[in-house]
mmCIF file of the N, C-alpha and C atoms, coordinates in Angstrom:
data_MODEL
# 
_entry.id   MODEL 
# 
loop_
_atom_site.group_PDB 
_atom_site.id 
_atom_site.type_symbol 
_atom_site.label_atom_id 
_atom_site.label_alt_id 
_atom_site.label_comp_id 
_atom_site.label_asym_id 
_atom_site.label_entity_id 
_atom_site.label_seq_id 
_atom_site.pdbx_PDB_ins_code 
_atom_site.Cartn_x 
_atom_site.Cartn_y 
_atom_site.Cartn_z 
_atom_site.occupancy 
_atom_site.B_iso_or_equiv 
_atom_site.pdbx_formal_charge 
_atom_site.auth_seq_id 
_atom_site.auth_comp_id 
_atom_site.auth_asym_id 
_atom_site.auth_atom_id 
_atom_site.pdbx_PDB_model_num 
ATOM 1   N N  . MET A 1 1  ? 267.738 184.074 89.707  1.00 0.00 ? 1  MET A N  1 
ATOM 2   C CA . MET A 1 1  ? 266.331 184.249 89.586  1.00 0.00 ? 1  MET A CA 1 
ATOM 3   C C  . MET A 1 1  ? 266.090 185.682 89.156  1.00 0.00 ? 1  MET A C  1 
ATOM 4   N N  . ARG A 1 2  ? 265.308 185.809 88.097  1.00 0.00 ? 2  ARG A N  1 
ATOM 5   C CA . ARG A 1 2  ? 264.961 187.150 87.616  1.00 0.00 ? 2  ARG A CA 1 
ATOM 6   C C  . ARG A 1 2  ? 263.436 187.248 87.614  1.00 0.00 ? 2  ARG A C  1 
ATOM 7   N N  . HIS A 1 3  ? 262.916 188.207 88.346  1.00 0.00 ? 3  HIS A N  1 
ATOM 8   C CA . HIS A 1 3  ? 261.482 188.348 88.586  1.00 0.00 ? 3  HIS A CA 1 
ATOM 9   C C  . HIS A 1 3  ? 260.746 188.967 87.400  1.00 0.00 ? 3  HIS A C  1 
ATOM 10  N N  . GLY A 1 4  ? 261.401 189.798 86.656  1.00 0.00 ? 4  GLY A N  1 
ATOM 11  C CA . GLY A 1 4  ? 260.757 190.493 85.537  1.00 0.00 ? 4  GLY A CA 1 
ATOM 12  C C  . GLY A 1 4  ? 260.046 191.741 86.021  1.00 0.00 ? 4  GLY A C  1 
ATOM 13  N N  . PRO A 1 5  ? 260.090 192.811 85.241  1.00 0.00 ? 5  PRO A N  1 
ATOM 14  C CA . PRO A 1 5  ? 259.476 194.074 85.663  1.00 0.00 ? 5  PRO A CA 1 
ATOM 15  C C  . PRO A 1 5  ? 257.950 194.034 85.537  1.00 0.00 ? 5  PRO A C  1 
ATOM 16  N N  . TRP A 1 6  ? 257.271 194.741 86.410  1.00 0.00 ? 6  TRP A N  1 
ATOM 17  C CA . TRP A 1 6  ? 255.808 194.789 86.361  1.00 0.00 ? 6  TRP A CA 1 
ATOM 18  C C  . TRP A 1 6  ? 255.312 195.976 85.555  1.00 0.00 ? 6  TRP A C  1 
ATOM 19  N N  . ASN A 1 7  ? 256.150 196.987 85.375  1.00 0.00 ? 7  ASN A N  1 
ATOM 20  C CA . ASN A 1 7  ? 255.689 198.244 84.792  1.00 0.00 ? 7  ASN A CA 1 
ATOM 21  C C  . ASN A 1 7  ? 256.268 198.521 83.401  1.00 0.00 ? 7  ASN A C  1 
ATOM 22  N N  . ARG A 1 8  ? 256.562 197.495 82.648  1.00 0.00 ? 8  ARG A N  1 
ATOM 23  C CA . ARG A 1 8  ? 257.105 197.675 81.295  1.00 0.00 ? 8  ARG A CA 1 
ATOM 24  C C  . ARG A 1 8  ? 256.104 197.186 80.266  1.00 0.00 ? 8  ARG A C  1 
ATOM 25  N N  . THR A 1 9  ? 256.113 197.826 79.114  1.00 0.00 ? 9  THR A N  1 
ATOM 26  C CA . THR A 1 9  ? 255.236 197.396 78.032  1.00 0.00 ? 9  THR A CA 1 
ATOM 27  C C  . THR A 1 9  ? 255.645 196.026 77.531  1.00 0.00 ? 9  THR A C  1 
ATOM 28  N N  . LYS A 1 10 ? 256.956 195.820 77.369  1.00 0.00 ? 10 LYS A N  1 
ATOM 29  C CA . LYS A 1 10 ? 257.463 194.523 76.934  1.00 0.00 ? 10 LYS A CA 1 
ATOM 30  C C  . LYS A 1 10 ? 257.845 193.693 78.155  1.00 0.00 ? 10 LYS A C  1 
ATOM 31  N N  . LYS A 1 11 ? 257.251 192.505 78.270  1.00 0.00 ? 11 LYS A N  1 
ATOM 32  C CA . LYS A 1 11 ? 257.520 191.618 79.399  1.00 0.00 ? 11 LYS A CA 1 
ATOM 33  C C  . LYS A 1 11 ? 258.766 190.782 79.099  1.00 0.00 ? 11 LYS A C  1 
ATOM 34  N N  . TYR A 1 12 ? 259.645 190.639 80.085  1.00 0.00 ? 12 TYR A N  1 
ATOM 35  C CA . TYR A 1 12 ? 260.875 189.876 79.898  1.00 0.00 ? 12 TYR A CA 1 
ATOM 36  C C  . TYR A 1 12 ? 261.459 189.505 81.263  1.00 0.00 ? 12 TYR A C  1 
ATOM 37  N N  . ALA A 1 13 ? 262.466 188.665 81.237  1.00 0.00 ? 13 ALA A N  1 
ATOM 38  C CA . ALA A 1 13 ? 263.300 188.328 82.397  1.00 0.00 ? 13 ALA A CA 1 
ATOM 39  C C  . ALA A 1 13 ? 262.547 187.628 83.523  1.00 0.00 ? 13 ALA A C  1 
ATOM 40  N N  . ALA A 1 14 ? 261.510 186.889 83.236  1.00 0.00 ? 14 ALA A N  1 
ATOM 41  C CA . ALA A 1 14 ? 260.864 186.054 84.256  1.00 0.00 ? 14 ALA A CA 1 
ATOM 42  C C  . ALA A 1 14 ? 261.435 184.653 84.081  1.00 0.00 ? 14 ALA A C  1 
ATOM 43  N N  . ASP A 1 15 ? 262.561 184.391 84.746  1.00 0.00 ? 15 ASP A N  1 
ATOM 44  C CA . ASP A 1 15 ? 263.227 183.108 84.572  1.00 0.00 ? 15 ASP A CA 1 
ATOM 45  C C  . ASP A 1 15 ? 264.184 182.854 85.730  1.00 0.00 ? 15 ASP A C  1 
ATOM 46  N N  . VAL A 1 16 ? 264.763 181.686 85.723  1.00 0.00 ? 16 VAL A N  1 
ATOM 47  C CA . VAL A 1 16 ? 265.799 181.339 86.684  1.00 0.00 ? 16 VAL A CA 1 
ATOM 48  C C  . VAL A 1 16 ? 267.059 181.046 85.882  1.00 0.00 ? 16 VAL A C  1 
ATOM 49  N N  . VAL A 1 17 ? 268.152 181.668 86.265  1.00 0.00 ? 17 VAL A N  1 
ATOM 50  C CA . VAL A 1 17 ? 269.414 181.470 85.561  1.00 0.00 ? 17 VAL A CA 1 
ATOM 51  C C  . VAL A 1 17 ? 270.457 180.925 86.534  1.00 0.00 ? 17 VAL A C  1 
ATOM 52  N N  . ALA A 1 18 ? 271.421 180.222 85.997  1.00 0.00 ? 18 ALA A N  1 
ATOM 53  C CA . ALA A 1 18 ? 272.582 179.772 86.768  1.00 0.00 ? 18 ALA A CA 1 
ATOM 54  C C  . ALA A 1 18 ? 273.727 180.712 86.425  1.00 0.00 ? 18 ALA A C  1 
ATOM 55  N N  . VAL A 1 19 ? 274.462 181.139 87.430  1.00 0.00 ? 19 VAL A N  1 
ATOM 56  C CA . VAL A 1 19 ? 275.591 182.046 87.220  1.00 0.00 ? 19 VAL A CA 1 
ATOM 57  C C  . VAL A 1 19 ? 276.868 181.321 87.627  1.00 0.00 ? 19 VAL A C  1 
ATOM 58  N N  . PHE A 1 20 ? 277.829 181.310 86.698  1.00 0.00 ? 20 PHE A N  1 
ATOM 59  C CA . PHE A 1 20 ? 279.118 180.670 86.926  1.00 0.00 ? 20 PHE A CA 1 
ATOM 60  C C  . PHE A 1 20 ? 280.204 181.731 86.836  1.00 0.00 ? 20 PHE A C  1 
ATOM 61  N N  . THR A 1 21 ? 281.218 181.615 87.670  1.00 0.00 ? 21 THR A N  1 
ATOM 62  C CA . THR A 1 21 ? 282.350 182.533 87.585  1.00 0.00 ? 21 THR A CA 1 
ATOM 63  C C  . THR A 1 21 ? 283.609 181.753 87.232  1.00 0.00 ? 21 THR A C  1 
ATOM 64  N N  . ASP A 1 22 ? 284.483 182.406 86.474  1.00 0.00 ? 22 ASP A N  1 
ATOM 65  C CA . ASP A 1 22 ? 285.758 181.770 86.144  1.00 0.00 ? 22 ASP A CA 1 
ATOM 66  C C  . ASP A 1 22 ? 286.811 182.190 87.168  1.00 0.00 ? 22 ASP A C  1 
ATOM 67  N N  . ALA A 1 23 ? 288.037 181.764 86.971  1.00 0.00 ? 23 ALA A N  1 
ATOM 68  C CA . ALA A 1 23 ? 289.120 182.036 87.920  1.00 0.00 ? 23 ALA A CA 1 
ATOM 69  C C  . ALA A 1 23 ? 289.396 183.532 88.075  1.00 0.00 ? 23 ALA A C  1 
ATOM 70  N N  . LYS A 1 24 ? 289.055 184.316 87.059  1.00 0.00 ? 24 LYS A N  1 
ATOM 71  C CA . LYS A 1 24 ? 289.288 185.760 87.109  1.00 0.00 ? 24 LYS A CA 1 
ATOM 72  C C  . LYS A 1 24 ? 288.112 186.522 87.704  1.00 0.00 ? 24 LYS A C  1 
ATOM 73  N N  . GLY A 1 25 ? 287.043 185.798 88.052  1.00 0.00 ? 25 GLY A N  1 
ATOM 74  C CA . GLY A 1 25 ? 285.866 186.447 88.639  1.00 0.00 ? 25 GLY A CA 1 
ATOM 75  C C  . GLY A 1 25 ? 284.847 186.926 87.626  1.00 0.00 ? 25 GLY A C  1 
ATOM 76  N N  . ASN A 1 26 ? 285.055 186.600 86.349  1.00 0.00 ? 26 ASN A N  1 
ATOM 77  C CA . ASN A 1 26 ? 284.087 186.968 85.323  1.00 0.00 ? 26 ASN A CA 1 
ATOM 78  C C  . ASN A 1 26 ? 282.867 186.063 85.432  1.00 0.00 ? 26 ASN A C  1 
ATOM 79  N N  . ALA A 1 27 ? 281.689 186.654 85.362  1.00 0.00 ? 27 ALA A N  1 
ATOM 80  C CA . ALA A 1 27 ? 280.446 185.901 85.506  1.00 0.00 ? 27 ALA A CA 1 
ATOM 81  C C  . ALA A 1 27 ? 279.845 185.565 84.144  1.00 0.00 ? 27 ALA A C  1 
ATOM 82  N N  . LYS A 1 28 ? 279.218 184.389 84.083  1.00 0.00 ? 28 LYS A N  1 
ATOM 83  C CA . LYS A 1 28 ? 278.520 183.947 82.875  1.00 0.00 ? 28 LYS A CA 1 
ATOM 84  C C  . LYS A 1 28 ? 277.166 183.402 83.310  1.00 0.00 ? 28 LYS A C  1 
ATOM 85  N N  . MET A 1 29 ? 276.083 183.912 82.718  1.00 0.00 ? 29 MET A N  1 
ATOM 86  C CA . MET A 1 29 ? 274.735 183.439 83.033  1.00 0.00 ? 29 MET A CA 1 
ATOM 87  C C  . MET A 1 29 ? 274.287 182.424 81.992  1.00 0.00 ? 29 MET A C  1 
ATOM 88  N N  . GLU A 1 30 ? 273.631 181.368 82.458  1.00 0.00 ? 30 GLU A N  1 
ATOM 89  C CA . GLU A 1 30 ? 273.053 180.369 81.564  1.00 0.00 ? 30 GLU A CA 1 
ATOM 90  C C  . GLU A 1 30 ? 271.603 180.129 81.978  1.00 0.00 ? 30 GLU A C  1 
ATOM 91  N N  . PRO A 1 31 ? 270.689 180.013 81.008  1.00 0.00 ? 31 PRO A N  1 
ATOM 92  C CA . PRO A 1 31 ? 269.286 179.746 81.335  1.00 0.00 ? 31 PRO A CA 1 
ATOM 93  C C  . PRO A 1 31 ? 269.138 178.409 82.063  1.00 0.00 ? 31 PRO A C  1 
ATOM 94  N N  . PHE A 1 32 ? 268.252 178.382 83.065  1.00 0.00 ? 32 PHE A N  1 
ATOM 95  C CA . PHE A 1 32 ? 267.966 177.148 83.785  1.00 0.00 ? 32 PHE A CA 1 
ATOM 96  C C  . PHE A 1 32 ? 266.478 176.820 83.712  1.00 0.00 ? 32 PHE A C  1 
ATOM 97  N N  . LEU A 1 33 ? 265.618 177.772 84.045  1.00 0.00 ? 33 LEU A N  1 
ATOM 98  C CA . LEU A 1 33 ? 264.166 177.588 83.986  1.00 0.00 ? 33 LEU A CA 1 
ATOM 99  C C  . LEU A 1 33 ? 263.592 178.750 83.196  1.00 0.00 ? 33 LEU A C  1 
ATOM 100 N N  . THR A 1 34 ? 263.085 178.451 82.006  1.00 0.00 ? 34 THR A N  1 
ATOM 101 C CA . THR A 1 34 ? 262.599 179.502 81.112  1.00 0.00 ? 34 THR A CA 1 
ATOM 102 C C  . THR A 1 34 ? 261.167 179.189 80.679  1.00 0.00 ? 34 THR A C  1 
ATOM 103 N N  . GLY A 1 35 ? 260.626 180.010 79.806  1.00 0.00 ? 35 GLY A N  1 
ATOM 104 C CA . GLY A 1 35 ? 259.290 179.770 79.263  1.00 0.00 ? 35 GLY A CA 1 
ATOM 105 C C  . GLY A 1 35 ? 258.180 180.416 80.064  1.00 0.00 ? 35 GLY A C  1 
ATOM 106 N N  . LEU A 1 36 ? 258.521 181.400 80.888  1.00 0.00 ? 36 LEU A N  1 
ATOM 107 C CA . LEU A 1 36 ? 257.504 182.023 81.733  1.00 0.00 ? 36 LEU A CA 1 
ATOM 108 C C  . LEU A 1 36 ? 256.937 183.310 81.148  1.00 0.00 ? 36 LEU A C  1 
ATOM 109 N N  . VAL A 1 37 ? 257.342 183.634 79.928  1.00 0.00 ? 37 VAL A N  1 
ATOM 110 C CA . VAL A 1 37 ? 256.763 184.761 79.188  1.00 0.00 ? 37 VAL A CA 1 
ATOM 111 C C  . VAL A 1 37 ? 256.370 184.252 77.809  1.00 0.00 ? 37 VAL A C  1 
ATOM 112 N N  . ALA A 1 38 ? 255.107 184.471 77.427  1.00 0.00 ? 38 ALA A N  1 
ATOM 113 C CA . ALA A 1 38 ? 254.632 184.087 76.091  1.00 0.00 ? 38 ALA A CA 1 
ATOM 114 C C  . ALA A 1 38 ? 253.628 185.127 75.612  1.00 0.00 ? 38 ALA A C  1 
ATOM 115 N N  . ASN A 1 39 ? 253.737 185.495 74.353  1.00 0.00 ? 39 ASN A N  1 
ATOM 116 C CA . ASN A 1 39 ? 252.835 186.493 73.767  1.00 0.00 ? 39 ASN A CA 1 
ATOM 117 C C  . ASN A 1 39 ? 252.773 187.773 74.604  1.00 0.00 ? 39 ASN A C  1 
ATOM 118 N N  . ASN A 1 40 ? 253.942 188.187 75.110  1.00 0.00 ? 40 ASN A N  1 
ATOM 119 C CA . ASN A 1 40 ? 254.084 189.387 75.932  1.00 0.00 ? 40 ASN A CA 1 
ATOM 120 C C  . ASN A 1 40 ? 253.216 189.355 77.196  1.00 0.00 ? 40 ASN A C  1 
ATOM 121 N N  . GLU A 1 41 ? 252.979 188.168 77.728  1.00 0.00 ? 41 GLU A N  1 
ATOM 122 C CA . GLU A 1 41 ? 252.250 187.991 78.982  1.00 0.00 ? 41 GLU A CA 1 
ATOM 123 C C  . GLU A 1 41 ? 253.063 187.088 79.897  1.00 0.00 ? 41 GLU A C  1 
ATOM 124 N N  . TYR A 1 42 ? 253.016 187.371 81.193  1.00 0.00 ? 42 TYR A N  1 
ATOM 125 C CA . TYR A 1 42 ? 253.683 186.505 82.157  1.00 0.00 ? 42 TYR A CA 1 
ATOM 126 C C  . TYR A 1 42 ? 252.855 185.249 82.388  1.00 0.00 ? 42 TYR A C  1 
ATOM 127 N N  . LEU A 1 43 ? 253.495 184.106 82.290  1.00 0.00 ? 43 LEU A N  1 
ATOM 128 C CA . LEU A 1 43 ? 252.889 182.837 82.673  1.00 0.00 ? 43 LEU A CA 1 
ATOM 129 C C  . LEU A 1 43 ? 253.296 182.504 84.103  1.00 0.00 ? 43 LEU A C  1 
ATOM 130 N N  . GLY A 1 44 ? 254.330 183.146 84.584  1.00 0.00 ? 44 GLY A N  1 
ATOM 131 C CA . GLY A 1 44 ? 254.829 182.995 85.939  1.00 0.00 ? 44 GLY A CA 1 
ATOM 132 C C  . GLY A 1 44 ? 255.885 184.041 86.194  1.00 0.00 ? 44 GLY A C  1 
ATOM 133 N N  . ARG A 1 45 ? 256.096 184.350 87.477  1.00 0.00 ? 45 ARG A N  1 
ATOM 134 C CA . ARG A 1 45 ? 257.140 185.301 87.858  1.00 0.00 ? 45 ARG A CA 1 
ATOM 135 C C  . ARG A 1 45 ? 257.844 184.770 89.088  1.00 0.00 ? 45 ARG A C  1 
ATOM 136 N N  . PRO A 1 46 ? 259.025 184.164 88.909  1.00 0.00 ? 46 PRO A N  1 
ATOM 137 C CA . PRO A 1 46 ? 259.751 183.616 90.046  1.00 0.00 ? 46 PRO A CA 1 
ATOM 138 C C  . PRO A 1 46 ? 260.060 184.702 91.076  1.00 0.00 ? 46 PRO A C  1 
ATOM 139 N N  . ALA A 1 47 ? 259.863 184.361 92.352  1.00 0.00 ? 47 ALA A N  1 
ATOM 140 C CA . ALA A 1 47 ? 260.106 185.328 93.418  1.00 0.00 ? 47 ALA A CA 1 
ATOM 141 C C  . ALA A 1 47 ? 261.264 184.913 94.316  1.00 0.00 ? 47 ALA A C  1 
ATOM 142 N N  . ASP A 1 48 ? 261.501 183.606 94.462  1.00 0.00 ? 48 ASP A N  1 
ATOM 143 C CA . ASP A 1 48 ? 262.591 183.141 95.317  1.00 0.00 ? 48 ASP A CA 1 
ATOM 144 C C  . ASP A 1 48 ? 262.931 181.702 94.956  1.00 0.00 ? 48 ASP A C  1 
ATOM 145 N N  . VAL A 1 49 ? 264.111 181.276 95.330  1.00 0.00 ? 49 VAL A N  1 
ATOM 146 C CA . VAL A 1 49 ? 264.536 179.890 95.114  1.00 0.00 ? 49 VAL A CA 1 
ATOM 147 C C  . VAL A 1 49 ? 265.139 179.344 96.407  1.00 0.00 ? 49 VAL A C  1 
ATOM 148 N N  . MET A 1 50 ? 265.051 178.030 96.572  1.00 0.00 ? 50 MET A N  1 
ATOM 149 C CA . MET A 1 50 ? 265.650 177.366 97.729  1.00 0.00 ? 50 MET A CA 1 
ATOM 150 C C  . MET A 1 50 ? 266.134 175.995 97.290  1.00 0.00 ? 50 MET A C  1 
ATOM 151 N N  . VAL A 1 51 ? 267.362 175.669 97.630  1.00 0.00 ? 51 VAL A N  1 
ATOM 152 C CA . VAL A 1 51 ? 267.915 174.349 97.324  1.00 0.00 ? 51 VAL A CA 1 
ATOM 153 C C  . VAL A 1 51 ? 267.609 173.429 98.499  1.00 0.00 ? 51 VAL A C  1 
ATOM 154 N N  . MET A 1 52 ? 267.037 172.262 98.198  1.00 0.00 ? 52 MET A N  1 
ATOM 155 C CA . MET A 1 52 ? 266.689 171.290 99.230  1.00 0.00 ? 52 MET A CA 1 
ATOM 156 C C  . MET A 1 52 ? 267.845 170.316 99.454  1.00 0.00 ? 52 MET A C  1 
ATOM 157 N N  . LYS A 1 53 ? 267.791 169.554 100.539 1.00 0.00 ? 53 LYS A N  1 
ATOM 158 C CA . LYS A 1 53 ? 268.863 168.608 100.876 1.00 0.00 ? 53 LYS A CA 1 
ATOM 159 C C  . LYS A 1 53 ? 269.050 167.543 99.798  1.00 0.00 ? 53 LYS A C  1 
ATOM 160 N N  . ASP A 1 54 ? 267.963 167.184 99.099  1.00 0.00 ? 54 ASP A N  1 
ATOM 161 C CA . ASP A 1 54 ? 268.062 166.150 98.066  1.00 0.00 ? 54 ASP A CA 1 
ATOM 162 C C  . ASP A 1 54 ? 268.570 166.701 96.734  1.00 0.00 ? 54 ASP A C  1 
ATOM 163 N N  . GLY A 1 55 ? 268.917 167.985 96.684  1.00 0.00 ? 55 GLY A N  1 
ATOM 164 C CA . GLY A 1 55 ? 269.430 168.590 95.464  1.00 0.00 ? 55 GLY A CA 1 
ATOM 165 C C  . GLY A 1 55 ? 268.361 169.225 94.594  1.00 0.00 ? 55 GLY A C  1 
ATOM 166 N N  . SER A 1 56 ? 267.093 169.040 94.930  1.00 0.00 ? 56 SER A N  1 
ATOM 167 C CA . SER A 1 56 ? 266.032 169.664 94.144  1.00 0.00 ? 56 SER A CA 1 
ATOM 168 C C  . SER A 1 56 ? 265.984 171.161 94.455  1.00 0.00 ? 56 SER A C  1 
ATOM 169 N N  . LEU A 1 57 ? 265.330 171.890 93.582  1.00 0.00 ? 57 LEU A N  1 
ATOM 170 C CA . LEU A 1 57 ? 265.236 173.338 93.700  1.00 0.00 ? 57 LEU A CA 1 
ATOM 171 C C  . LEU A 1 57 ? 263.765 173.712 93.813  1.00 0.00 ? 57 LEU A C  1 
ATOM 172 N N  . LEU A 1 58 ? 263.410 174.482 94.839  1.00 0.00 ? 58 LEU A N  1 
ATOM 173 C CA . LEU A 1 58 ? 262.057 175.018 94.956  1.00 0.00 ? 58 LEU A CA 1 
ATOM 174 C C  . LEU A 1 58 ? 262.067 176.431 94.403  1.00 0.00 ? 58 LEU A C  1 
ATOM 175 N N  . VAL A 1 59 ? 261.088 176.734 93.550  1.00 0.00 ? 59 VAL A N  1 
ATOM 176 C CA . VAL A 1 59 ? 260.955 178.057 92.946  1.00 0.00 ? 59 VAL A CA 1 
ATOM 177 C C  . VAL A 1 59 ? 259.562 178.578 93.270  1.00 0.00 ? 59 VAL A C  1 
ATOM 178 N N  . SER A 1 60 ? 259.483 179.695 93.989  1.00 0.00 ? 60 SER A N  1 
ATOM 179 C CA . SER A 1 60 ? 258.175 180.286 94.271  1.00 0.00 ? 60 SER A CA 1 
ATOM 180 C C  . SER A 1 60 ? 257.780 181.203 93.123  1.00 0.00 ? 60 SER A C  1 
ATOM 181 N N  . ASP A 1 61 ? 256.494 181.241 92.845  1.00 0.00 ? 61 ASP A N  1 
ATOM 182 C CA . ASP A 1 61 ? 255.943 182.017 91.733  1.00 0.00 ? 61 ASP A CA 1 
ATOM 183 C C  . ASP A 1 61 ? 254.828 182.894 92.295  1.00 0.00 ? 61 ASP A C  1 
ATOM 184 N N  . ASP A 1 62 ? 255.073 184.199 92.413  1.00 0.00 ? 62 ASP A N  1 
ATOM 185 C CA . ASP A 1 62 ? 254.045 185.056 92.997  1.00 0.00 ? 62 ASP A CA 1 
ATOM 186 C C  . ASP A 1 62 ? 252.982 185.488 91.996  1.00 0.00 ? 62 ASP A C  1 
ATOM 187 N N  . HIS A 1 63 ? 253.141 185.143 90.742  1.00 0.00 ? 63 HIS A N  1 
ATOM 188 C CA . HIS A 1 63 ? 252.109 185.407 89.731  1.00 0.00 ? 63 HIS A CA 1 
ATOM 189 C C  . HIS A 1 63 ? 250.970 184.392 89.859  1.00 0.00 ? 63 HIS A C  1 
ATOM 190 N N  . ASN A 1 64 ? 251.327 183.147 90.096  1.00 0.00 ? 64 ASN A N  1 
ATOM 191 C CA . ASN A 1 64 ? 250.342 182.063 90.193  1.00 0.00 ? 64 ASN A CA 1 
ATOM 192 C C  . ASN A 1 64 ? 250.102 181.593 91.622  1.00 0.00 ? 64 ASN A C  1 
ATOM 193 N N  . GLY A 1 65 ? 250.854 182.118 92.570  1.00 0.00 ? 65 GLY A N  1 
ATOM 194 C CA . GLY A 1 65 ? 250.713 181.665 93.947  1.00 0.00 ? 65 GLY A CA 1 
ATOM 195 C C  . GLY A 1 65 ? 251.110 180.206 94.097  1.00 0.00 ? 65 GLY A C  1 
ATOM 196 N N  . ALA A 1 66 ? 252.198 179.821 93.438  1.00 0.00 ? 66 ALA A N  1 
ATOM 197 C CA . ALA A 1 66 ? 252.603 178.417 93.410  1.00 0.00 ? 66 ALA A CA 1 
ATOM 198 C C  . ALA A 1 66 ? 254.066 178.270 93.804  1.00 0.00 ? 66 ALA A C  1 
ATOM 199 N N  . ILE A 1 67 ? 254.425 177.040 94.167  1.00 0.00 ? 67 ILE A N  1 
ATOM 200 C CA . ILE A 1 67 ? 255.818 176.671 94.386  1.00 0.00 ? 67 ILE A CA 1 
ATOM 201 C C  . ILE A 1 67 ? 256.097 175.459 93.508  1.00 0.00 ? 67 ILE A C  1 
ATOM 202 N N  . TYR A 1 68 ? 257.143 175.548 92.683  1.00 0.00 ? 68 TYR A N  1 
ATOM 203 C CA . TYR A 1 68 ? 257.519 174.469 91.785  1.00 0.00 ? 68 TYR A CA 1 
ATOM 204 C C  . TYR A 1 68 ? 258.752 173.763 92.330  1.00 0.00 ? 68 TYR A C  1 
ATOM 205 N N  . ARG A 1 69 ? 258.764 172.453 92.211  1.00 0.00 ? 69 ARG A N  1 
ATOM 206 C CA . ARG A 1 69 ? 259.927 171.665 92.621  1.00 0.00 ? 69 ARG A CA 1 
ATOM 207 C C  . ARG A 1 69 ? 260.601 171.141 91.362  1.00 0.00 ? 69 ARG A C  1 
ATOM 208 N N  . VAL A 1 70 ? 261.849 171.495 91.176  1.00 0.00 ? 70 VAL A N  1 
ATOM 209 C CA . VAL A 1 70 ? 262.637 171.055 90.039  1.00 0.00 ? 70 VAL A CA 1 
ATOM 210 C C  . VAL A 1 70 ? 263.615 170.013 90.554  1.00 0.00 ? 70 VAL A C  1 
ATOM 211 N N  . SER A 1 71 ? 263.555 168.805 89.992  1.00 0.00 ? 71 SER A N  1 
ATOM 212 C CA . SER A 1 71 ? 264.443 167.739 90.446  1.00 0.00 ? 71 SER A CA 1 
ATOM 213 C C  . SER A 1 71 ? 265.003 167.012 89.225  1.00 0.00 ? 71 SER A C  1 
ATOM 214 N N  . TYR A 1 72 ? 265.873 166.077 89.475  1.00 0.00 ? 72 TYR A N  1 
ATOM 215 C CA . TYR A 1 72 ? 266.488 165.324 88.396  1.00 0.00 ? 72 TYR A CA 1 
ATOM 216 C C  . TYR A 1 72 ? 266.360 163.849 88.707  1.00 0.00 ? 72 TYR A C  1 
ATOM 217 N N  . GLY A 1 73 ? 266.387 163.059 87.660  1.00 0.00 ? 73 GLY A N  1 
ATOM 218 C CA . GLY A 1 73 ? 266.330 161.602 87.817  1.00 0.00 ? 73 GLY A CA 1 
ATOM 219 C C  . GLY A 1 73 ? 267.686 160.997 87.540  1.00 0.00 ? 73 GLY A C  1 
ATOM 220 N N  . ARG A 1 74 ? 267.925 159.876 88.127  1.00 0.00 ? 74 ARG A N  1 
ATOM 221 C CA . ARG A 1 74 ? 269.180 159.171 87.897  1.00 0.00 ? 74 ARG A CA 1 
ATOM 222 C C  . ARG A 1 74 ? 268.916 157.966 87.011  1.00 0.00 ? 74 ARG A C  1 
ATOM 223 N N  . LYS A 1 75 ? 269.862 157.645 86.179  1.00 0.00 ? 75 LYS A N  1 
ATOM 224 C CA . LYS A 1 75 ? 269.730 156.510 85.274  1.00 0.00 ? 75 LYS A CA 1 
ATOM 225 C C  . LYS A 1 75 ? 270.247 155.254 85.903  1.00 0.00 ? 75 LYS A C  1 
# 
């Protein structure tokens, strides 16, 4: 989870990323929840994440005062 800076002219890094490590301990980040910056304005700023028992992810957003639930469907 990257909150994004509040005091920068250019807005960036308001997203949730997944971090994977290989056998040597090298880390690789991959985007998971993006799209929270548009036209140099924050649409949301993730503040915390929590994994639920059902595998869904709760993401709090202190910009909008909201909590988002990210889940998956099975085929």
